[in-house]
N, C-alpha and C positions, 0 to 999 in steps of 0.2 A: 504494500500498501504506500509506504513511503516513497520508495522508488517510482510510484507511478507520479507520484506528487512532482518530485524532484525533476524527472523526465516531462514533465508539464510544462514546469516554467522556464525550463532550459527550452523548451521549443519556442517561449511565447517569449524570451529574450532573446533568439537567432531571428524572431519574424520582426520585418519591416513595420513599426508601430504609427509612423506617421508616414504614410506613404503621400507622395505628391502629384499632384492633381493638376498643375499648371508649368508651362513649360516655362524655366527663368530663361530671364534676357537678360539679365544682368545680376553678377555678384552684390555684394552690399556695399562691400569696398569698392568696385568701380561704379556705381550709383551715386555714393556721396563725391567721391571724385569728379565726375562729370555733371553735378547734381544742378550747376545753373545752364550747362548746355543742355540736359534734358529736359529741363521747364520752359528754355525758352522754345524750345522744339514741339513741344506739346505733345510728344513720343511716349502710346503706350510702353508701359515698364510692367514688367512683373519680378518681384523680387519673391525668394523661396527661404523659408527660416522659419525659427521657433521662437514664441514669444515669451520674454523674459521678464518683460514687466509689461502690468494693463495699468492705466491711470484712467478714469473718468472724470470729469470736470463738466457738470450741466449737459451740455447735448455735445460734447465733443470725446474725444475717445483719442489720447495718444496710446503707441505699443514702443515697446523695444524689442525690437525684432534681431534675433543673431544667427548668422550660417556661420562655416569653417573659417571664413575669412574675418 
């Protein structure tokens, strides 16, 4: 019984927990470096990462997003 639990947990650990369903167009590092140019061009940009912080202030929501860069 304990072996079954251990095997199940190992299986879940190896699984991809947050599969990306969005095609990334920029790394966060690159988007920050080229932010003024991207804003000026109003080009569609997709960033993929994990939300590390979330702050709600009235009708605004601020997120801290982190990827490998």
